[in-house]
NUTOR-102533 format. One record per residue: residue in three letters; chain; x, y negated, z of N, C-alpha, C in turn. Coordinates in steps of 0.02 Angstrom, whole numbers, plus 50000, padded with zeros to 5 digits. Last residue first. Layout:
residues N
  fikol  vexpa    n.X    n.Y    n.Z   ca.X   ca.Y   ca.Z    c.X    c.Y    c.Z
    ALA      A      X      Y      Z      X      Y      Z      X      Y      Z
...
//
This chain:
residues 315
  fikol  vexpa    n.X    n.Y    n.Z   ca.X   ca.Y   ca.Z    c.X    c.Y    c.Z
    LYS      A  50697  50389  49412  50756  50426  49433  50745  50502  49432
    LYS      A  50581  50318  49387  50612  50353  49331  50670  50398  49351
    VAL      A  50550  50259  49509  50503  50307  49480  50537  50348  49425
    PHE      A  50661  50175  49526  50644  50225  49578  50598  50279  49549
    ALA      A  50651  50092  49417  50708  50137  49421  50695  50193  49472
    ALA      A  50535  50022  49455  50534  50063  49395  50592  50114  49396
    LEU      A  50584  49952  49566  50531  50001  49574  50527  50048  49514
    ARG      A  50678  49872  49500  50700  49918  49553  50647  49972  49565
    GLU      A  50597  49797  49416  50647  49842  49386  50672  49892  49438
    GLN      A  50523  49726  49510  50489  49774  49466  50539  49823  49435
    LEU      A  50626  49648  49567  50588  49694  49608  50554  49747  49564
    LYS      A  50669  49574  49456  50716  49619  49490  50679  49670  49532
    VAL      A  50553  49501  49429  50576  49550  49380  50625  49599  49413
    GLY      A  50550  49421  49544  50494  49465  49528  50515  49519  49480
    GLU      A  50667  49348  49533  50661  49397  49587  50604  49445  49575
    GLU      A  50635  49273  49416  50696  49314  49420  50690  49368  49473
    SER      A  50458  49290  49377  50516  49255  49402  50576  49301  49405
    ASP      A  50345  49356  49341  50394  49347  49288  50455  49307  49311
    LEU      A  50270  49355  49458  50290  49420  49430  50345  49413  49378
    ALA      A  50223  49268  49559  50286  49255  49523  50313  49319  49492
    ASP      A  50117  49306  49631  50114  49239  49601  50174  49224  49558
    PHE      A  50159  49430  49670  50093  49425  49639  50082  49357  49606
    HIS      A  50281  49417  49735  50281  49438  49665  50212  49432  49631
    PHE      A  50274  49389  49869  50286  49334  49823  50271  49352  49751
    ALA      A  50251  49460  49987  50208  49473  49929  50215  49418  49876
    HIS      A  50336  49340  50083  50294  49400  50083  50250  49402  50020
    GLY      A  50463  49247  49993  50424  49268  50050  50381  49328  50037
    VAL      A  50637  49228  49942  50565  49229  49929  50529  49258  49990
    GLY      A  50775  49244  49944  50747  49177  49941  50672  49173  49930
    LYS      A  50786  49404  49866  50820  49347  49897  50779  49282  49889
    SER      A  50731  49563  49913  50722  49507  49866  50747  49443  49901
    GLU      A  50813  49714  49945  50792  49649  49972  50788  49597  49917
    PHE      A  50791  49886  49970  50800  49833  49921  50773  49768  49951
    LEU      A  50850  50046  50018  50827  49979  50039  50840  49930  49983
    GLU      A  50810  50221  50035  50841  50165  49999  50810  50099  50022
    VAL      A  50841  50383  50083  50808  50321  50102  50846  50263  50071
    GLU      A  50810  50552  50039  50850  50492  50030  50809  50431  50050
    GLY      A  50755  50674  50166  50763  50646  50099  50808  50585  50098
    SER      A  50733  50717  50294  50783  50752  50255  50795  50723  50186
    TYR      A  50725  50637  50449  50697  50643  50382  50750  50669  50335
    GLY      A  50781  50606  50568  50786  50676  50547  50753  50688  50480
    SER      A  50782  50472  50597  50727  50514  50624  50736  50588  50613
    ALA      A  50864  50379  50542  50886  50410  50604  50838  50462  50631
    LYS      A  50794  50334  50432  50858  50366  50421  50882  50404  50483
    LEU      A  50686  50275  50499  50674  50334  50458  50740  50371  50445
    GLU      A  50749  50168  50562  50720  50221  50602  50707  50284  50561
    ARG      A  50788  50086  50452  50837  50113  50499  50810  50173  50537
    TYR      A  50662  50062  50389  50718  50092  50352  50768  50123  50400
    TYR      A  50594  49999  50493  50568  50062  50465  50624  50098  50428
    TRP      A  50675  49884  50506  50668  49931  50562  50644  49999  50537
    LEU      A  50648  49819  50387  50716  49841  50401  50717  49894  50456
    GLY      A  50510  49796  50409  50532  49836  50352  50603  49862  50362
    ARG      A  50515  49714  50521  50483  49780  50526  50502  49825  50468
    GLU      A  50576  49601  50469  50611  49639  50520  50581  49708  50529
    LYS      A  50478  49553  50378  50543  49577  50354  50576  49622  50405
    LEU      A  50358  49500  50430  50363  49572  50419  50431  49597  50394
    LEU      A  50357  49360  50454  50322  49406  50499  50344  49479  50491
    VAL      A  50438  49300  50353  50450  49287  50424  50419  49341  50468
    ASP      A  50520  49330  50219  50457  49357  50247  50463  49354  50323
    SER      A  50634  49295  50151  50599  49243  50187  50530  49265  50214
    GLU      A  50676  49416  50088  50721  49380  50134  50684  49330  50178
    ALA      A  50574  49557  50087  50586  49491  50059  50623  49449  50110
    VAL      A  50599  49734  50054  50585  49677  50098  50600  49613  50061
    CYS      A  50559  49901  50022  50574  49835  49993  50554  49781  50042
    VAL      A  50613  50063  50029  50584  50009  50070  50607  49943  50040
    LEU      A  50586  50220  49964  50613  50154  49949  50576  50102  49991
    VAL      A  50623  50388  49986  50583  50331  50010  50621  50267  49994
    ARG      A  50612  50553  49916  50646  50489  49924  50597  50436  49950
    GLU      A  50533  50666  49926  50604  50675  49915  50643  50611  49929
    CYS      A  50410  50683  50052  50436  50647  49995  50510  50661  49987
    PRO      A  50327  50729  50160  50354  50775  50109  50377  50740  50045
    ILE      A  50369  50681  50325  50335  50663  50262  50368  50700  50204
    ALA      A  50430  50707  50445  50406  50764  50407  50372  50745  50342
    ALA      A  50455  50589  50509  50512  50625  50482  50491  50682  50437
    THR      A  50325  50562  50554  50355  50521  50502  50414  50557  50470
    ALA      A  50313  50659  50654  50265  50658  50598  50292  50618  50540
    ALA      A  50416  50622  50740  50419  50687  50706  50372  50689  50646
    ARG      A  50368  50497  50783  50432  50502  50747  50437  50568  50709
    ALA      A  50253  50537  50850  50247  50494  50790  50311  50498  50749
    ALA      A  50311  50612  50953  50263  50643  50907  50257  50603  50843
    ASP      A  50392  50519  51020  50423  50577  50987  50376  50609  50937
    ASP      A  50330  50353  50977  50348  50406  51024  50375  50466  50985
    VAL      A  50330  50259  50875  50314  50238  50943  50333  50290  50995
    PHE      A  50352  50251  50741  50406  50279  50781  50394  50266  50856
    PRO      A  50249  50186  50675  50261  50257  50660  50319  50288  50697
    ASP      A  50136  50086  50717  50204  50095  50743  50223  50168  50734
    VAL      A  50016  50106  50657  50049  50042  50644  50120  50040  50672
    ARG      A  49985  50234  50691  49968  50213  50623  49999  50145  50606
    PRO      A  50013  50248  50826  50063  50272  50777  50047  50254  50705
    ASP      A  49989  50110  50930  49954  50158  50888  50003  50182  50834
    ASP      A  50037  50008  51002  50072  50071  51011  50035  50128  50975
    LEU      A  49954  49901  50983  50013  49905  50941  50057  49965  50955
    GLY      A  49805  49991  51026  49841  49929  51014  49902  49940  50972
    SER      A  49735  50104  51031  49766  50085  51094  49804  50019  51087
    THR      A  49577  50102  50945  49650  50099  50946  49674  50082  51016
    GLU      A  49447  50112  50833  49470  50134  50899  49546  50135  50897
    SER      A  49434  50035  50715  49376  50051  50756  49395  50071  50827
    VAL      A  49530  49894  50662  49528  49965  50680  49468  49979  50726
    VAL      A  49541  49759  50643  49530  49800  50584  49522  49874  50599
    PHE      A  49563  49702  50768  49506  49678  50729  49490  49725  50671
    ARG      A  49684  49753  50810  49623  49777  50844  49560  49758  50804
    TRP      A  49766  49676  50725  49763  49749  50719  49700  49776  50751
    THR      A  49744  49547  50775  49722  49563  50708  49720  49638  50696
    ARG      A  49798  49560  50906  49728  49540  50896  49703  49559  50827
    ASP      A  49932  49594  50882  49889  49639  50920  49815  49624  50906
    MET      A  49975  49481  50812  49979  49547  50781  49934  49597  50816
    PHE      A  49953  49381  50909  49919  49379  50844  49919  49447  50812
    GLU      A  50042  49423  51008  49970  49419  51023  49929  49419  50959
    ARG      A  50163  49406  50942  50143  49474  50962  50068  49476  50977
    ILE      A  50154  49266  50929  50159  49308  50870  50137  49379  50887
    GLU      A  50154  49212  51057  50093  49205  51017  50095  49250  50954
    PRO      A  50281  49224  51110  50231  49274  51129  50168  49271  51087
    GLY      A  50397  49189  50973  50361  49172  51034  50308  49224  51049
    PHE      A  50538  49277  50907  50467  49258  50904  50442  49237  50972
    GLU      A  50663  49328  50922  50658  49255  50919  50586  49232  50916
    VAL      A  50650  49461  50910  50663  49436  50978  50659  49360  50980
    GLU      A  50644  49493  50778  50581  49477  50812  50591  49451  50883
    GLY      A  50764  49536  50727  50754  49464  50734  50688  49444  50766
    GLY      A  50745  49692  50804  50786  49648  50764  50773  49575  50780
    VAL      A  50584  49703  50880  50641  49736  50848  50679  49685  50808
    ALA      A  50481  49698  51026  50516  49664  50972  50573  49708  50945
    HIS      A  50347  49809  51060  50412  49782  51078  50447  49754  51017
    LYS      A  50231  49856  51006  50227  49818  51067  50292  49783  51085
    GLY      A  50222  49833  50826  50237  49871  50887  50234  49826  50948
    SER      A  50200  49859  50649  50209  49816  50708  50226  49860  50767
    PHE      A  50194  49844  50470  50200  49883  50531  50208  49834  50589
    TYR      A  50173  49827  50309  50141  49802  50370  50147  49855  50425
    PRO      A  50311  49809  50194  50261  49849  50231  50237  49816  50295
    HIS      A  50362  49766  50064  50345  49719  50118  50294  49751  50166
    VAL      A  50325  49913  49989  50344  49845  49974  50317  49799  50028
    LEU      A  50376  50075  49979  50342  50028  50024  50368  49958  50011
    ALA      A  50359  50221  49898  50387  50154  49888  50345  50104  49928
    LEU      A  50402  50386  49896  50360  50338  49932  50393  50270  49927
    GLY      A  50411  50525  49780  50436  50466  49814  50381  50425  49847
    ARG      A  50361  50651  49745  50430  50636  49730  50456  50575  49769
    LEU      A  50272  50772  49793  50272  50701  49809  50345  50678  49803
    THR      A  50216  50892  49685  50275  50868  49721  50270  50793  49730
    VAL      A  50108  51027  49665  50113  50954  49671  50174  50936  49712
    GLY      A  50103  51163  49672  50129  51133  49611  50134  51058  49612
    ASP      A  49956  51178  49769  50018  51208  49746  50039  51175  49680
    PRO      A  49888  51023  49835  49884  51087  49799  49953  51113  49780
    LEU      A  49912  50963  50001  49922  50954  49929  49917  51021  49894
    ALA      A  49881  51019  50124  49854  50953  50107  49859  50940  50032
    GLY      A  49933  51138  50171  49877  51142  50125  49849  51075  50103
    PRO      A  49989  51065  50321  49986  51126  50280  49924  51126  50235
    ALA      A  50029  50890  50305  49989  50944  50337  49987  51005  50292
    SER      A  50087  50789  50233  50131  50839  50263  50094  50897  50295
    ALA      A  49993  50697  50196  50014  50745  50146  50059  50800  50174
    ARG      A  49986  50612  50304  49933  50660  50294  49954  50715  50246
    VAL      A  50103  50538  50276  50099  50578  50338  50044  50631  50331
    ALA      A  50065  50477  50158  50121  50523  50157  50122  50567  50219
    MET      A  49964  50395  50207  49947  50448  50160  50003  50500  50156
    ASN      A  50039  50308  50285  49993  50354  50319  49968  50409  50273
    HIS      A  50108  50240  50181  50144  50279  50232  50098  50330  50264
    ALA      A  49997  50179  50118  50039  50227  50082  50078  50271  50130
    ILE      A  49953  50092  50219  49910  50147  50196  49951  50200  50161
    ASN      A  50064  50008  50221  50045  50044  50281  50001  50104  50263
    ALA      A  50053  49957  50094  50111  49998  50109  50099  50038  50173
    GLY      A  49937  49882  50110  49936  49940  50065  49995  49985  50075
    ALA      A  49983  49781  50189  49937  49830  50219  49931  49892  50176
    SER      A  50118  49776  50081  50092  49747  50143  50046  49798  50178
    CYS      A  50087  49881  49943  50116  49818  49968  50081  49796  50031
    GLY      A  50131  50049  49891  50085  49997  49913  50123  49936  49937
    SER      A  50133  50219  49828  50162  50153  49839  50108  50105  49863
    ILE      A  50184  50381  49787  50136  50340  49824  50169  50274  49840
    PHE      A  50206  50489  49648  50232  50436  49691  50173  50401  49726
    VAL      A  50243  50643  49575  50192  50600  49604  50225  50551  49653
    ARG      A  50293  50751  49484  50321  50683  49491  50266  50635  49514
    SER      A  50226  50863  49463  50289  50872  49498  50325  50805  49508
    LEU      A  50120  50828  49385  50109  50832  49457  50171  50851  49497
    ASP      A  50106  50727  49261  50156  50775  49283  50152  50777  49360
    ALA      A  49968  50693  49161  49996  50690  49229  50045  50747  49241
    HIS      A  49910  50703  49031  49975  50670  49039  50006  50673  49109
    ASP      A  49786  50768  49019  49832  50767  48962  49903  50746  48980
    LEU      A  49727  50751  49145  49734  50818  49116  49786  50819  49060
    LEU      A  49728  50611  49157  49768  50652  49202  49779  50722  49174
    TRP      A  49640  50578  49053  49708  50550  49054  49754  50592  49099
    PRO      A  49520  50649  49086  49558  50664  49024  49629  50637  49025
    ASP      A  49475  50728  49232  49495  50663  49204  49539  50674  49144
    ALA      A  49441  50849  49292  49395  50822  49241  49418  50756  49210
    GLY      A  49495  50901  49407  49498  50941  49346  49458  50914  49288
    ASP      A  49487  50799  49497  49444  50858  49507  49440  50901  49444
    GLY      A  49594  50729  49439  49525  50702  49438  49474  50756  49447
    LEU      A  49699  50816  49466  49684  50795  49397  49612  50770  49390
    THR      A  49727  50824  49596  49686  50879  49569  49663  50863  49498
    VAL      A  49789  50708  49624  49832  50768  49621  49792  50830  49602
    ALA      A  49681  50615  49623  49736  50610  49574  49774  50676  49567
    TRP      A  49603  50658  49730  49574  50654  49663  49630  50655  49610
    ARG      A  49692  50640  49837  49669  50708  49819  49640  50709  49748
    VAL      A  49699  50500  49833  49759  50541  49823  49740  50612  49801
    ALA      A  49565  50470  49861  49594  50451  49796  49658  50490  49782
    ALA      A  49553  50517  49991  49508  50544  49939  49536  50529  49870
    TRP      A  49646  50435  50054  49660  50506  50047  49615  50539  49995
    GLY      A  49580  50312  50045  49645  50322  50013  49660  50395  50003
    ASP      A  49469  50334  50124  49459  50321  50052  49524  50332  50014
    ASP      A  49537  50350  50246  49496  50405  50219  49484  50396  50144
    TYR      A  49597  50224  50260  49638  50285  50257  49599  50343  50226
    ALA      A  49483  50143  50267  49530  50135  50211  49576  50196  50204
    ALA      A  49425  50194  50388  49389  50197  50324  49437  50192  50264
    PRO      A  49472  50203  50523  49509  50234  50469  49475  50236  50401
    LEU      A  49460  50029  50497  49501  50089  50494  49474  50140  50543
    LYS      A  49290  49970  50467  49354  49969  50501  49394  50034  50488
    HIS      A  49199  49884  50370  49217  49955  50372  49287  49960  50402
    GLU      A  49191  49751  50401  49129  49787  50386  49140  49863  50391
    PRO      A  49310  49685  50416  49283  49720  50475  49219  49758  50461
    ALA      A  49392  49805  50308  49371  49784  50374  49351  49710  50369
    LEU      A  49343  49886  50154  49379  49834  50191  49349  49823  50260
    ARG      A  49374  50036  50060  49329  49992  50099  49370  49946  50145
    TYR      A  49472  50036  49910  49456  50061  49976  49413  50010  50014
    TYR      A  49532  50085  49754  49482  50046  49789  49471  50077  49858
    VAL      A  49697  50107  49699  49642  50133  49739  49597  50077  49765
    SER      A  49763  50147  49547  49758  50092  49595  49693  50100  49633
    VAL      A  49865  50242  49471  49800  50253  49503  49796  50202  49560
    GLY      A  49953  50249  49318  49940  50215  49381  49870  50230  49406
    ILE      A  50069  50350  49238  49999  50338  49249  49992  50303  49316
    ALA      A  50224  50272  49182  50184  50317  49225  50110  50302  49219
    GLY      A  50314  50188  49126  50285  50239  49083  50243  50290  49121
    THR      A  50369  50083  49196  50384  50151  49218  50363  50204  49168
    ARG      A  50324  49966  49132  50395  49975  49146  50413  50048  49161
    ALA      A  50185  49984  49126  50223  49974  49064  50297  49987  49075
    VAL      A  50157  49993  49262  50144  50051  49220  50182  50044  49154
    LEU      A  50190  49862  49303  50225  49920  49331  50217  49982  49287
    ASP      A  50099  49783  49228  50172  49775  49220  50209  49837  49244
    ASN      A  49976  49828  49276  49991  49830  49204  50066  49827  49193
    LEU      A  49993  49798  49412  49989  49868  49390  50002  49874  49316
    TYR      A  49994  49657  49407  50051  49694  49435  50051  49766  49411
    ALA      A  49867  49629  49359  49925  49611  49318  49987  49649  49341
    HIS      A  49792  49676  49468  49783  49706  49402  49843  49691  49357
    THR      A  49834  49589  49569  49846  49661  49575  49841  49696  49507
    GLY      A  49787  49466  49518  49858  49477  49532  49876  49550  49537
    PRO      A  49643  49489  49506  49687  49475  49448  49761  49487  49460
    ARG      A  49571  49632  49579  49596  49564  49591  49647  49548  49536
    ALA      A  49541  49764  49562  49517  49718  49510  49539  49646  49522
    PRO      A  49584  49829  49675  49622  49839  49613  49602  49791  49557
    SER      A  49570  49702  49804  49544  49760  49767  49588  49771  49706
    GLY      A  49548  49598  49953  49584  49628  49897  49547  49685  49864
    VAL      A  49544  49600  50134  49530  49571  50068  49566  49611  50016
    VAL      A  49577  49675  50246  49513  49638  50247  49496  49606  50180
    PHE      A  49702  49727  50259  49646  49774  50267  49578  49740  50260
    GLY      A  49790  49630  50215  49774  49633  50286  49718  49681  50304
    GLY      A  49821  49645  50082  49767  49599  50100  49744  49607  50172
    GLY      A  49871  49761  49949  49874  49731  50016  49815  49685  50028
    HIS      A  49834  49917  49863  49842  49845  49867  49845  49821  49940
    PHE      A  49916  50064  49825  49869  50033  49872  49884  49958  49878
    TYR      A  49933  50189  49698  49951  50124  49726  49895  50096  49770
    VAL      A  50015  50324  49633  49954  50305  49669  49970  50243  49710
    VAL      A  50083  50367  49485  50094  50322  49541  50026  50303  49571
    VAL      A  50149  50504  49401  50087  50473  49426  50104  50430  49487
    PRO      A  50251  50530  49251  50238  50526  49323  50170  50495  49338
    VAL      A  50192  50628  49108  50225  50570  49138  50211  50568  49213
    LYS      A  50194  50735  48967  50181  50726  49038  50224  50669  49066
    GLY      A  50146  50676  48802  50172  50726  48849  50156  50707  48921
    ALA      A  50136  50503  48785  50142  50567  48751  50173  50616  48799
    ALA      A  50072  50341  48770  50083  50399  48815  50083  50463  48775
    GLY      A  50063  50216  48711  50099  50269  48677  50112  50330  48719
    PRO      A  50059  50125  48864  50051  50127  48791  50092  50184  48761
    PRO      A  49995  50212  49011  50046  50172  48975  50036  50177  48900
    LEU      A  49843  50189  49094  49879  50233  49048  49930  50191  49010
    TYR      A  49768  50180  49253  49806  50146  49200  49845  50197  49159
    VAL      A  49618  50165  49346  49670  50208  49319  49701  50175  49258
    ARG      A  49555  50116  49495  49566  50091  49427  49627  50129  49401
    ALA      A  49446  50218  49597  49512  50192  49576  49507  50159  49508
    SER      A  49380  50315  49725  49367  50261  49678  49433  50227  49661
    ALA      A  49309  50457  49802  49367  50425  49771  49345  50372  49722
    ASP      A  49201  50527  49844  49226  50475  49889  49285  50437  49860
    GLY      A  49143  50555  49683  49134  50571  49753  49156  50513  49797
    SER      A  49224  50449  49584  49209  50521  49586  49204  50541  49659
    ARG      A  49245  50318  49473  49219  50337  49539  49198  50410  49536
    VAL      A  49356  50213  49388  49331  50281  49397  49302  50287  49467
    ASP      A  49396  50095  49262  49375  50109  49330  49341  50177  49334
    ARG      A  49543  50088  49159  49471  50097  49167  49456  50113  49240
    SER      A  49666  50021  49045  49641  50039  49112  49565  50049  49109
    VAL      A  49816  50022  48952  49743  50028  48952  49721  50050  49021
    VAL      A  49949  49916  48902  49923  49964  48950  49846  49963  48948
    GLY      A  49998  49816  48823  49968  49872  48789  49942  49926  48835
    THR      A  50047  49699  48878  50086  49760  48887  50061  49819  48845
    ALA      A  49962  49594  48842  50033  49581  48851  50075  49645  48851
    PRO      A  49830  49639  48837  49863  49618  48774  49938  49608  48781
    ASP      A  49768  49782  48907  49806  49722  48923  49844  49700  48861
    THR      A  49609  49847  48889  49676  49846  48860  49709  49779  48876
    GLY      A  49524  49870  49047  49526  49869  48974  49597  49871  48950
    ALA      A  49437  49789  49183  49479  49842  49155  49476  49838  49080
    PRO      A  49433  49613  49223  49403  49675  49198  49456  49726  49178
    ALA      A  49468  49540  49378  49490  49547  49309  49462  49613  49283
    THR      A  49392  49433  49501  49406  49498  49471  49430  49491  49399
    PRO      A  49388  49353  49661  49395  49350  49588  49414  49419  49561
    ALA      A  49319  49326  49791  49336  49393  49765  49340  49391  49689
    GLY      A  49374  49202  49910  49325  49234  49867  49348  49303  49844
    GLY      A  49457  49143  50000  49483  49153  49933  49434  49183  49884
    PRO      A  49384  49145  50121  49393  49082  50084  49418  49091  50012
    ARG      A  49263  49242  50170  49330  49253  50143  49344  49193  50097
    VAL      A  49162  49249  50308  49181  49209  50251  49253  49225  50232
    ILE      A  49027  49327  50385  49098  49332  50369  49111  49291  50305
    ARG      A  48914  49322  50521  48931  49301  50453  49006  49302  50443
    GLY      A  48890  49342  50652  48911  49400  50614  48929  49383  50542
    SER      A  48870  49232  50727  48810  49263  50699  48826  49329  50664
    LYS      A  48998  49189  50750  48962  49222  50804  48900  49258  50779
    TYR      A  49101  49229  50605  49062  49184  50648  49021  49224  50698
    GLN      A  49262  49252  50542  49200  49284  50564  49166  49239  50614
    CYS      A  49362  49221  50402  49334  49194  50464  49270  49233  50479
    LEU      A  49511  49269  50312  49443  49281  50334  49426  49241  50397
    TYR      A  49646  49245  50265  49601  49293  50233  49527  49284  50249
    PRO      A  49763  49189  50305  49719  49149  50262  49660  49189  50234
    PRO      A  49681  49194  50467  49706  49156  50409  49760  49195  50372
    PHE      A  49562  49243  50545  49618  49284  50520  49645  49249  50457
    ASP      A  49468  49213  50683  49499  49180  50626  49561  49220  50606
    PHE      A  49318  49241  50762  49382  49271  50743  49407  49238  50680
    VAL      A  49216  49157  50790  49236  49203  50844  49300  49239  50826
    VAL      A  49155  48997  50758  49204  49048  50738  49222  49091  50798
    GLU      A  48997  48944  50731  49045  48954  50784  49091  49012  50766
    SER      A  48898  48941  50638  48955  48898  50625  49009  48904  50679
    ASP      A  48798  49020  50679  48818  49029  50610  48877  48985  50592
    PRO      A  48766  48978  50806  48805  49040  50799  48829  49053  50728
    ASP      A  48785  48811  50848  48753  48855  50801  48794  48919  50792
    MET      A  48811  48784  51022  48835  48780  50953  48798  48831  50910
//
């Protein structure tokens, strides 16, 4: 068979890799330009500084100091970007509702750049944001309240957000005066070798799929017992998760998210039982599936989710 047409890895709906090494992302890479959003008045621009790259959002009429939300898009670690139209619209809406500065992170994608590339890029962007753009970004200098920093993400982006919070717990990781006020995980991508909750109803092919796709996006891993995807796999991972320096954590799940709802509920339960000293909150969207809000931001459940996230940031 022609190596350019023989599939060696299929990761639906995101990607196919062929024996020749050719990679096809069926959805392509549509983009929306930065600028002024006519619906919300939010202004955005793309920034690259050293290893950090982000699309930064300023709420309309920004005056004085406002919170900062560092956001990571989803896409299985293999697709997506802040410029993707759905992600861009989501950030415009979230920034308008919260009145916060948004920092939507560009990160390298697997398999061309396997993990930990996305984690490293994510951490560079977090550091850029909490140092006011290395002391040079005018929007951050004028408006960022570094005592109100939030990290958030959806799906694989929520996994990145969690791992950024773990990194932030290291001594000296964050500059003096920076407070990580909250971590908001929307439909988070976690897994593990052993079924939790309703996962006991899954056939063995589901666990095999999760293991295979995780190994596809990571350069070196022991599999689904890797603490980056199973943050409660052992005592060391549990302690690292319990030590995240956030005052509050919000976990959002979707009622009809077949693959990942149970892991979101599990993360919520395990974090509460881990010794974590902050508040843990849970929000469930009814009758909808994984990452539904990118196609239904103005729906009843989409608005409820955005309002819950906005309340979390404003609290």
